[in-house]
MARNUDREN-657731 format. One record per residue (C-alpha): residue in three letters; residue number from 1; x, y, z. Coordinates in Angstrom, 1 decimal. Example, Ala and Ser with C-alpha at 12.3 -4.5 7.8 and 13.67 -1.06 7.14 Angstrom:
residuo=ala; num=1; c1=12.3; c2=-4.5; c3=7.8
residuo=ser; num=2; c1=13.7; c2=-1.1; c3=7.1
This chain:
residuo=met; num=1; c1=-26.4; c2=16.8; c3=-73.7
residuo=ala; num=2; c1=-23.8; c2=14.4; c3=-73.6
residuo=ala; num=3; c1=-20.9; c2=16.5; c3=-72.3
residuo=ser; num=4; c1=-23.4; c2=17.4; c3=-69.4
residuo=ala; num=5; c1=-24.4; c2=13.9; c3=-68.4
residuo=leu; num=6; c1=-20.7; c2=13.3; c3=-68.3
residuo=asp; num=7; c1=-20.3; c2=16.0; c3=-66.2
residuo=val; num=8; c1=-23.2; c2=15.1; c3=-64.0
residuo=asp; num=9; c1=-21.7; c2=11.6; c3=-63.4
residuo=glu; num=10; c1=-18.3; c2=12.5; c3=-62.9
residuo=val; num=11; c1=-19.9; c2=15.1; c3=-60.0
residuo=leu; num=12; c1=-21.8; c2=12.0; c3=-58.0
residuo=ala; num=13; c1=-19.0; c2=9.6; c3=-58.5
residuo=arg; num=14; c1=-16.6; c2=12.5; c3=-56.9
residuo=arg; num=15; c1=-19.1; c2=12.5; c3=-54.1
residuo=arg; num=16; c1=-19.4; c2=9.1; c3=-53.6
residuo=leu; num=17; c1=-15.4; c2=9.1; c3=-53.3
residuo=arg; num=18; c1=-15.6; c2=12.1; c3=-50.6
residuo=arg; num=19; c1=-18.2; c2=9.8; c3=-48.7
residuo=lys; num=20; c1=-16.0; c2=6.6; c3=-48.9
residuo=leu; num=21; c1=-13.1; c2=8.9; c3=-47.5
residuo=ala; num=22; c1=-15.2; c2=10.2; c3=-45.0
residuo=phe; num=23; c1=-15.9; c2=7.1; c3=-43.9
residuo=trp; num=24; c1=-12.8; c2=5.2; c3=-43.7
residuo=arg; num=25; c1=-11.6; c2=8.2; c3=-41.9
residuo=val; num=26; c1=-14.2; c2=8.3; c3=-39.0
residuo=leu; num=27; c1=-13.2; c2=4.4; c3=-38.9
residuo=ala; num=28; c1=-9.7; c2=4.7; c3=-38.7
residuo=leu; num=29; c1=-10.1; c2=7.5; c3=-36.2
residuo=leu; num=30; c1=-12.3; c2=5.5; c3=-34.0
residuo=val; num=31; c1=-9.7; c2=2.6; c3=-34.4
residuo=val; num=32; c1=-6.9; c2=4.7; c3=-33.0
residuo=leu; num=33; c1=-8.9; c2=6.1; c3=-30.6
residuo=leu; num=34; c1=-10.3; c2=2.5; c3=-29.0
residuo=gly; num=35; c1=-6.4; c2=1.2; c3=-29.6
residuo=gly; num=36; c1=-5.2; c2=4.0; c3=-27.4
residuo=leu; num=37; c1=-8.2; c2=3.3; c3=-24.8
residuo=gly; num=38; c1=-6.9; c2=-0.3; c3=-24.8
residuo=ala; num=39; c1=-2.8; c2=0.8; c3=-24.6
residuo=phe; num=40; c1=-3.9; c2=3.5; c3=-21.5
residuo=ala; num=41; c1=-5.7; c2=0.3; c3=-19.7
residuo=trp; num=42; c1=-3.3; c2=-2.3; c3=-19.8
residuo=trp; num=43; c1=-0.6; c2=0.6; c3=-19.0
residuo=ser; num=44; c1=-2.5; c2=1.7; c3=-16.2
residuo=asp; num=45; c1=-2.8; c2=-2.2; c3=-14.8
residuo=gly; num=46; c1=-6.9; c2=-1.8; c3=-14.9
residuo=ala; num=47; c1=-7.5; c2=1.5; c3=-13.9
residuo=met; num=48; c1=-10.2; c2=1.9; c3=-16.6
residuo=leu; num=49; c1=-12.0; c2=-0.9; c3=-15.7
residuo=pro; num=50; c1=-15.6; c2=0.2; c3=-14.4
residuo=arg; num=51; c1=-16.0; c2=0.3; c3=-10.5
residuo=ala; num=52; c1=-18.9; c2=-1.6; c3=-10.7
residuo=ser; num=53; c1=-18.0; c2=-4.5; c3=-12.5
residuo=ala; num=54; c1=-17.1; c2=-7.3; c3=-11.1
residuo=his; num=55; c1=-13.6; c2=-7.7; c3=-10.7
residuo=val; num=56; c1=-10.7; c2=-8.5; c3=-7.8
residuo=ala; num=57; c1=-9.3; c2=-5.3; c3=-6.1
residuo=arg; num=58; c1=-5.7; c2=-4.8; c3=-5.8
residuo=val; num=59; c1=-4.4; c2=-2.5; c3=-3.0
residuo=thr; num=60; c1=-0.8; c2=-1.7; c3=-2.7
residuo=ile; num=61; c1=0.2; c2=-0.8; c3=0.9
residuo=gly; num=62; c1=3.7; c2=0.2; c3=0.5
residuo=gly; num=63; c1=6.3; c2=2.7; c3=2.1
residuo=ile; num=64; c1=5.5; c2=4.2; c3=5.6
residuo=ile; num=65; c1=1.9; c2=3.8; c3=6.8
residuo=arg; num=66; c1=0.5; c2=6.5; c3=8.7
residuo=asn; num=67; c1=-2.9; c2=7.8; c3=9.3
residuo=glu; num=68; c1=-4.7; c2=8.7; c3=5.9
residuo=arg; num=69; c1=-8.1; c2=9.6; c3=5.6
residuo=glu; num=70; c1=-7.9; c2=8.8; c3=1.7
residuo=arg; num=71; c1=-6.9; c2=5.8; c3=2.1
residuo=ile; num=72; c1=-9.5; c2=4.3; c3=4.5
residuo=glu; num=73; c1=-12.0; c2=6.2; c3=2.1
residuo=met; num=74; c1=-10.7; c2=4.1; c3=-0.5
residuo=leu; num=75; c1=-11.0; c2=0.9; c3=0.9
residuo=asp; num=76; c1=-14.9; c2=2.2; c3=2.3
residuo=ala; num=77; c1=-15.5; c2=2.9; c3=-1.9
residuo=ile; num=78; c1=-14.3; c2=-0.8; c3=-2.4
residuo=gly; num=79; c1=-16.6; c2=-2.5; c3=-0.4
residuo=lys; num=80; c1=-19.5; c2=-0.6; c3=-2.3
residuo=ser; num=81; c1=-17.7; c2=-1.4; c3=-5.5
residuo=gly; num=82; c1=-18.6; c2=-4.7; c3=-7.6
residuo=ala; num=83; c1=-15.5; c2=-6.0; c3=-6.5
residuo=thr; num=84; c1=-15.7; c2=-10.0; c3=-5.6
residuo=ala; num=85; c1=-12.5; c2=-10.0; c3=-3.7
residuo=val; num=86; c1=-9.4; c2=-7.9; c3=-2.1
residuo=ile; num=87; c1=-6.1; c2=-8.5; c3=-3.0
residuo=leu; num=88; c1=-3.7; c2=-6.6; c3=-0.3
residuo=ser; num=89; c1=0.0; c2=-6.2; c3=-1.8
residuo=ile; num=90; c1=2.0; c2=-5.3; c3=1.3
residuo=asp; num=91; c1=5.7; c2=-4.2; c3=1.2
residuo=ser; num=92; c1=6.5; c2=-1.6; c3=3.7
residuo=pro; num=93; c1=8.7; c2=-1.5; c3=7.2
residuo=gly; num=94; c1=5.1; c2=0.2; c3=8.8
residuo=gly; num=95; c1=4.6; c2=3.0; c3=9.7
residuo=thr; num=96; c1=2.6; c2=5.4; c3=12.7
residuo=val; num=97; c1=0.5; c2=3.0; c3=15.6
residuo=val; num=98; c1=-2.4; c2=5.2; c3=14.9
residuo=gly; num=99; c1=-2.1; c2=5.0; c3=10.8
residuo=ser; num=100; c1=-1.4; c2=1.3; c3=11.0
residuo=ala; num=101; c1=-4.3; c2=1.0; c3=13.4
residuo=ala; num=102; c1=-6.7; c2=2.9; c3=11.6
residuo=leu; num=103; c1=-5.7; c2=1.0; c3=8.6
residuo=tyr; num=104; c1=-6.4; c2=-1.9; c3=10.3
residuo=asp; num=105; c1=-9.9; c2=-1.6; c3=11.2
residuo=ala; num=106; c1=-10.6; c2=-0.3; c3=7.8
residuo=leu; num=107; c1=-9.7; c2=-3.4; c3=6.2
residuo=arg; num=108; c1=-11.6; c2=-5.5; c3=8.9
residuo=arg; num=109; c1=-15.2; c2=-3.3; c3=8.0
residuo=leu; num=110; c1=-13.9; c2=-4.3; c3=3.9
residuo=ala; num=111; c1=-13.3; c2=-8.0; c3=4.9
residuo=glu; num=112; c1=-17.4; c2=-8.5; c3=6.7
residuo=lys; num=113; c1=-18.3; c2=-7.8; c3=2.7
residuo=lys; num=114; c1=-15.2; c2=-9.1; c3=0.6
residuo=pro; num=115; c1=-12.4; c2=-11.8; c3=0.9
residuo=ile; num=116; c1=-9.1; c2=-10.4; c3=1.4
residuo=val; num=117; c1=-6.0; c2=-12.0; c3=0.9
residuo=ala; num=118; c1=-3.0; c2=-10.4; c3=1.7
residuo=val; num=119; c1=0.1; c2=-11.2; c3=-0.2
residuo=val; num=120; c1=3.8; c2=-9.9; c3=1.2
residuo=asn; num=121; c1=5.9; c2=-9.1; c3=-1.8
residuo=gly; num=122; c1=9.3; c2=-7.8; c3=0.1
residuo=ile; num=123; c1=8.4; c2=-7.2; c3=3.9
residuo=ala; num=124; c1=5.8; c2=-6.6; c3=6.4
residuo=ala; num=125; c1=7.2; c2=-5.8; c3=9.4
residuo=ser; num=126; c1=5.9; c2=-3.8; c3=12.3
residuo=gly; num=127; c1=2.2; c2=-1.8; c3=11.5
residuo=ala; num=128; c1=2.8; c2=-3.5; c3=7.9
residuo=tyr; num=129; c1=2.3; c2=-6.6; c3=9.8
residuo=ile; num=130; c1=-0.9; c2=-4.9; c3=11.6
residuo=ala; num=131; c1=-2.3; c2=-4.3; c3=8.4
residuo=ala; num=132; c1=-1.8; c2=-8.1; c3=6.8
residuo=met; num=133; c1=-3.7; c2=-9.2; c3=9.9
residuo=gly; num=134; c1=-6.7; c2=-7.3; c3=8.7
residuo=ala; num=135; c1=-6.5; c2=-10.2; c3=5.6
residuo=asp; num=136; c1=-8.8; c2=-13.1; c3=6.4
residuo=his; num=137; c1=-5.0; c2=-14.9; c3=4.8
residuo=ile; num=138; c1=-1.8; c2=-14.0; c3=4.6
residuo=val; num=139; c1=0.6; c2=-15.5; c3=2.2
residuo=ala; num=140; c1=4.3; c2=-14.3; c3=1.8
residuo=pro; num=141; c1=7.5; c2=-15.9; c3=0.0
residuo=arg; num=142; c1=9.8; c2=-18.3; c3=1.3
residuo=asn; num=143; c1=12.6; c2=-15.4; c3=1.9
residuo=ala; num=144; c1=9.9; c2=-12.3; c3=2.4
residuo=leu; num=145; c1=10.3; c2=-10.5; c3=6.1
residuo=val; num=146; c1=7.2; c2=-10.9; c3=8.0
residuo=gly; num=147; c1=7.2; c2=-9.7; c3=11.9
residuo=ser; num=148; c1=9.6; c2=-6.9; c3=13.6
residuo=ile; num=149; c1=5.7; c2=-7.1; c3=16.4
residuo=gly; num=150; c1=6.6; c2=-4.2; c3=18.4
residuo=val; num=151; c1=6.2; c2=-0.6; c3=19.2
residuo=leu; num=152; c1=9.1; c2=2.0; c3=19.2
residuo=phe; num=153; c1=9.4; c2=5.9; c3=20.6
residuo=gln; num=154; c1=12.6; c2=7.6; c3=19.4
residuo=phe; num=155; c1=14.1; c2=10.9; c3=20.3
residuo=pro; num=156; c1=17.2; c2=12.9; c3=19.3
residuo=asn; num=157; c1=18.6; c2=14.4; c3=22.4
residuo=phe; num=158; c1=21.7; c2=17.3; c3=21.9
residuo=ala; num=159; c1=22.4; c2=17.9; c3=25.4
residuo=glu; num=160; c1=26.0; c2=17.5; c3=25.6
residuo=leu; num=161; c1=26.5; c2=18.5; c3=22.0
residuo=met; num=162; c1=24.7; c2=22.0; c3=23.3
residuo=lys; num=163; c1=27.7; c2=22.0; c3=26.2
residuo=thr; num=164; c1=30.5; c2=21.4; c3=24.2
residuo=val; num=165; c1=29.4; c2=24.3; c3=22.0
residuo=gly; num=166; c1=28.4; c2=26.6; c3=25.0
residuo=ile; num=167; c1=25.0; c2=26.7; c3=24.3
residuo=ser; num=168; c1=22.0; c2=26.8; c3=27.0
residuo=tyr; num=169; c1=18.2; c2=26.0; c3=26.9
residuo=glu; num=170; c1=15.8; c2=27.5; c3=29.1
residuo=glu; num=171; c1=12.5; c2=26.5; c3=29.5
residuo=ile; num=172; c1=9.4; c2=27.5; c3=32.0
residuo=lys; num=173; c1=6.6; c2=24.4; c3=32.3
residuo=ser; num=174; c1=3.9; c2=23.9; c3=34.2
residuo=ser; num=175; c1=4.7; c2=20.4; c3=35.4
residuo=pro; num=176; c1=8.2; c2=18.3; c3=35.4
residuo=leu; num=177; c1=6.8; c2=15.8; c3=32.7
residuo=lys; num=178; c1=5.5; c2=18.4; c3=30.3
residuo=ala; num=179; c1=7.4; c2=18.2; c3=26.6
residuo=ala; num=180; c1=9.7; c2=15.4; c3=28.1
residuo=pro; num=181; c1=11.8; c2=14.0; c3=27.2
residuo=asn; num=182; c1=12.9; c2=16.8; c3=24.9
residuo=met; num=183; c1=16.3; c2=17.2; c3=22.7
residuo=phe; num=184; c1=17.7; c2=19.5; c3=25.2
residuo=asp; num=185; c1=17.6; c2=18.3; c3=28.3
residuo=pro; num=186; c1=19.3; c2=14.7; c3=29.3
residuo=pro; num=187; c1=16.1; c2=12.4; c3=30.3
residuo=thr; num=188; c1=14.8; c2=12.0; c3=33.2
residuo=glu; num=189; c1=14.0; c2=8.7; c3=35.1
residuo=asp; num=190; c1=10.2; c2=10.1; c3=35.2
residuo=ala; num=191; c1=10.5; c2=10.8; c3=31.7
residuo=arg; num=192; c1=11.8; c2=7.8; c3=30.5
residuo=ala; num=193; c1=9.4; c2=6.0; c3=32.8
residuo=ala; num=194; c1=6.7; c2=8.0; c3=31.3
residuo=val; num=195; c1=7.2; c2=7.2; c3=28.1
residuo=arg; num=196; c1=7.8; c2=3.7; c3=28.8
residuo=ser; num=197; c1=4.4; c2=2.9; c3=29.8
residuo=leu; num=198; c1=3.1; c2=4.3; c3=26.3
residuo=val; num=199; c1=5.6; c2=2.1; c3=24.7
residuo=glu; num=200; c1=4.6; c2=-0.6; c3=26.8
residuo=asp; num=201; c1=0.8; c2=0.2; c3=26.5
residuo=ser; num=202; c1=0.8; c2=0.1; c3=22.7
residuo=tyr; num=203; c1=2.3; c2=-3.0; c3=22.6
residuo=asp; num=204; c1=0.1; c2=-4.4; c3=24.6
residuo=trp; num=205; c1=-2.4; c2=-3.9; c3=22.4
residuo=phe; num=206; c1=-0.5; c2=-5.2; c3=19.5
residuo=lys; num=207; c1=0.3; c2=-8.5; c3=21.4
residuo=gly; num=208; c1=-3.1; c2=-9.0; c3=21.8
residuo=leu; num=209; c1=-4.4; c2=-8.5; c3=18.4
residuo=val; num=210; c1=-1.8; c2=-11.1; c3=17.1
residuo=ala; num=211; c1=-3.0; c2=-13.3; c3=19.8
residuo=glu; num=212; c1=-6.4; c2=-13.1; c3=18.7
residuo=arg; num=213; c1=-6.0; c2=-12.8; c3=14.5
residuo=arg; num=214; c1=-3.1; c2=-15.6; c3=14.5
residuo=leu; num=215; c1=-4.7; c2=-17.6; c3=17.6
residuo=leu; num=216; c1=-1.6; c2=-17.7; c3=19.6
residuo=asp; num=217; c1=-0.9; c2=-17.8; c3=23.3
residuo=gly; num=218; c1=2.3; c2=-18.4; c3=25.3
residuo=glu; num=219; c1=5.5; c2=-19.4; c3=24.6
residuo=lys; num=220; c1=4.9; c2=-19.2; c3=20.7
residuo=leu; num=221; c1=3.1; c2=-16.0; c3=20.9
residuo=ala; num=222; c1=6.4; c2=-14.7; c3=23.0
residuo=leu; num=223; c1=8.8; c2=-16.0; c3=20.6
residuo=ala; num=224; c1=6.5; c2=-14.3; c3=17.6
residuo=ala; num=225; c1=6.3; c2=-10.9; c3=19.2
residuo=asp; num=226; c1=10.0; c2=-11.0; c3=20.7
residuo=gly; num=227; c1=10.4; c2=-8.0; c3=18.0
residuo=arg; num=228; c1=12.7; c2=-9.6; c3=15.7
residuo=val; num=229; c1=11.8; c2=-10.3; c3=11.8
residuo=phe; num=230; c1=11.5; c2=-13.6; c3=10.0
residuo=thr; num=231; c1=11.5; c2=-14.8; c3=6.5
residuo=gly; num=232; c1=8.5; c2=-16.3; c3=5.3
residuo=his; num=233; c1=9.5; c2=-20.2; c3=5.7
residuo=gln; num=234; c1=10.4; c2=-19.0; c3=9.5
residuo=ala; num=235; c1=6.6; c2=-17.3; c3=9.8
residuo=leu; num=236; c1=5.0; c2=-20.6; c3=9.3
residuo=pro; num=237; c1=5.3; c2=-22.7; c3=11.2
residuo=leu; num=238; c1=4.9; c2=-20.0; c3=14.0
residuo=arg; num=239; c1=1.5; c2=-19.3; c3=12.1
residuo=leu; num=240; c1=1.9; c2=-15.6; c3=11.3
residuo=ile; num=241; c1=1.6; c2=-16.4; c3=7.9
residuo=asp; num=242; c1=-1.1; c2=-19.1; c3=6.4
residuo=glu; num=243; c1=1.4; c2=-20.0; c3=3.0
residuo=ile; num=244; c1=3.7; c2=-19.7; c3=1.5
residuo=gly; num=245; c1=3.6; c2=-18.6; c3=-2.3
residuo=asp; num=246; c1=2.9; c2=-15.0; c3=-4.3
residuo=glu; num=247; c1=-0.3; c2=-13.3; c3=-6.0
residuo=arg; num=248; c1=-0.8; c2=-16.2; c3=-7.6
residuo=thr; num=249; c1=-1.3; c2=-18.3; c3=-4.4
residuo=gly; num=250; c1=-3.5; c2=-16.0; c3=-3.2
residuo=arg; num=251; c1=-6.4; c2=-16.3; c3=-5.9
residuo=asp; num=252; c1=-5.7; c2=-20.3; c3=-5.7
residuo=trp; num=253; c1=-6.9; c2=-19.8; c3=-2.1
residuo=leu; num=254; c1=-9.8; c2=-16.8; c3=-3.3
residuo=glu; num=255; c1=-11.0; c2=-19.3; c3=-5.6
residuo=arg; num=256; c1=-10.8; c2=-22.4; c3=-3.5
residuo=glu; num=257; c1=-12.2; c2=-20.9; c3=-0.5
residuo=arg; num=258; c1=-14.7; c2=-18.0; c3=-1.4
residuo=gly; num=259; c1=-15.1; c2=-19.1; c3=-4.9
residuo=val; num=260; c1=-13.8; c2=-16.0; c3=-6.1
residuo=asp; num=261; c1=-13.1; c2=-17.1; c3=-10.4
residuo=lys; num=262; c1=-9.5; c2=-16.5; c3=-11.0
residuo=asp; num=263; c1=-10.4; c2=-15.4; c3=-14.3
residuo=leu; num=264; c1=-11.8; c2=-12.0; c3=-13.4
residuo=pro; num=265; c1=-9.3; c2=-9.4; c3=-14.0
residuo=val; num=266; c1=-7.4; c2=-7.5; c3=-11.1
residuo=arg; num=267; c1=-8.5; c2=-3.5; c3=-11.0
residuo=asp; num=268; c1=-5.6; c2=-1.7; c3=-9.3
residuo=trp; num=269; c1=-6.9; c2=0.9; c3=-6.5
residuo=his; num=270; c1=-5.2; c2=4.5; c3=-6.0
residuo=thr; num=271; c1=-5.4; c2=7.0; c3=-3.2
residuo=arg; num=272; c1=-4.0; c2=10.6; c3=-5.2
residuo=arg; num=273; c1=-1.2; c2=10.8; c3=-2.6
residuo=ala; num=274; c1=2.5; c2=10.2; c3=-3.2
residuo=gly; num=275; c1=2.8; c2=7.8; c3=-0.1
residuo=asp; num=276; c1=0.3; c2=5.3; c3=-1.9
residuo=glu; num=277; c1=2.5; c2=4.6; c3=-5.0
residuo=phe; num=278; c1=1.8; c2=8.1; c3=-6.4
residuo=gly; num=279; c1=-2.0; c2=7.2; c3=-7.5
residuo=trp; num=280; c1=-2.7; c2=5.9; c3=-11.3
residuo=leu; num=281; c1=0.9; c2=7.5; c3=-12.6
residuo=his; num=282; c1=2.3; c2=5.2; c3=-10.9
residuo=gly; num=283; c1=1.1; c2=2.3; c3=-12.5
residuo=ile; num=284; c1=1.6; c2=3.9; c3=-15.7
residuo=ser; num=285; c1=4.8; c2=4.9; c3=-15.3
residuo=ile; num=286; c1=6.0; c2=1.4; c3=-14.4
residuo=arg; num=287; c1=4.5; c2=-0.3; c3=-17.6
residuo=leu; num=288; c1=6.2; c2=2.7; c3=-19.8
residuo=met; num=289; c1=9.7; c2=2.4; c3=-18.1
residuo=ser; num=290; c1=8.8; c2=-1.6; c3=-17.9
residuo=leu; num=291; c1=8.6; c2=-1.3; c3=-22.1
residuo=ile; num=292; c1=12.5; c2=0.1; c3=-22.3
residuo=gly; num=293; c1=14.1; c2=-2.0; c3=-19.5
residuo=leu; num=294; c1=13.8; c2=0.7; c3=-16.6
residuo=glu; num=295; c1=11.4; c2=-1.1; c3=-14.1
residuo=asp; num=296; c1=13.3; c2=-1.3; c3=-11.4
residuo=leu; num=297; c1=14.6; c2=2.8; c3=-11.6
residuo=ala; num=298; c1=11.0; c2=3.6; c3=-11.8
residuo=arg; num=299; c1=10.1; c2=1.9; c3=-8.5
residuo=ile; num=300; c1=12.6; c2=3.4; c3=-6.7
residuo=val; num=301; c1=11.9; c2=6.7; c3=-7.7
residuo=ala; num=302; c1=8.5; c2=6.4; c3=-6.7
residuo=asp; num=303; c1=9.3; c2=4.7; c3=-3.5
residuo=ala; num=304; c1=11.9; c2=7.1; c3=-2.5
residuo=ala; num=305; c1=9.6; c2=9.9; c3=-3.3
residuo=gly; num=306; c1=6.7; c2=8.8; c3=-1.8
residuo=gly; num=307; c1=8.6; c2=7.1; c3=1.4
residuo=ala; num=308; c1=9.7; c2=10.9; c3=1.9
residuo=ala; num=309; c1=6.7; c2=12.8; c3=1.8
residuo=ala; num=310; c1=5.8; c2=10.0; c3=4.6
residuo=gln; num=311; c1=8.5; c2=10.0; c3=6.6
residuo=ala; num=312; c1=8.1; c2=13.8; c3=6.9
residuo=arg; num=313; c1=4.9; c2=13.7; c3=8.8
residuo=leu; num=314; c1=5.7; c2=10.8; c3=10.6
residuo=asp; num=315; c1=5.2; c2=11.4; c3=14.7
residuo=gly; num=316; c1=4.5; c2=9.7; c3=18.1
residuo=leu; num=317; c1=4.3; c2=6.1; c3=18.1
residuo=leu; num=318; c1=5.6; c2=4.1; c3=15.9
residuo=ala; num=319; c1=5.1; c2=0.4; c3=14.7
residuo=leu; num=320; c1=8.4; c2=0.6; c3=12.2
residuo=trp; num=321; c1=10.9; c2=-1.6; c3=11.5
residuo=his; num=322; c1=14.1; c2=0.3; c3=10.6
residuo=pro; num=323; c1=17.4; c2=-1.8; c3=11.3
residuo=arg; num=324; c1=20.4; c2=0.6; c3=12.4
residuo=gly; num=325; c1=22.9; c2=1.0; c3=9.7
residuo=gly; num=326; c1=26.6; c2=-0.5; c3=11.0
């Protein structure tokens, strides 16, 4: 009987030990899972924050701007989310006039619901400056590039090259200005005049927007809108920007002027398109590569791929700053 009692006690002790081991294993697994989720949230720059929770939304405008339905839908979604304010982070030379105007309109709709501060990280030129004017306040570092207020229409012409190699091009069209100018014929004065009227019409719209949003007129408007880019230091007295600074300056303005708590977390919002910084993968790649000292490389690769995809789809009138090589 004594031996049997010992056997029972040993079996019970082993069962209790297995239960304890199972408990600690489950607890350890939960800790690992929670730690992994926390690390993922940190690597993804706040992308794991619930949309309905109170936060400051950060929207990145990088690379070439074109007409993007996904980005407009994202801005509309921010307007319905728990975001209390928006940081518009800009580093772009511009893009198409149509795409830039659509982005501006979407930002103004969003500004009716949430305060928006635009922060120029490197350049906000042409169409990107149109986007910046969609914000309530514009901040730029001293040496950032801002402006390039103007519109251009570019087309190659191979007429002389075709003549040299002995290639002719024939076409039959309904009227002289149909599909003019083109790359195969020297542009006529009528064709030049037709394109010039398009450029001037869009430029008048752009300049009028600057006059309205930045409260400029007369000589100051003429200077600001002559097509050049300005440093942040030069842009401030021209009223093209409101403050010299960075994102912290933008957060200070949101707290001071709009009562947005500086302790609110920032959530990065992305579309899933390559042109929008590779969506959520971009933030993770930047975090991971920065840990091993390759943050600059990650940005170069992402921006190059996104920019190439965007430029392949550019067409029409451009609000784009692109200095010619020497």
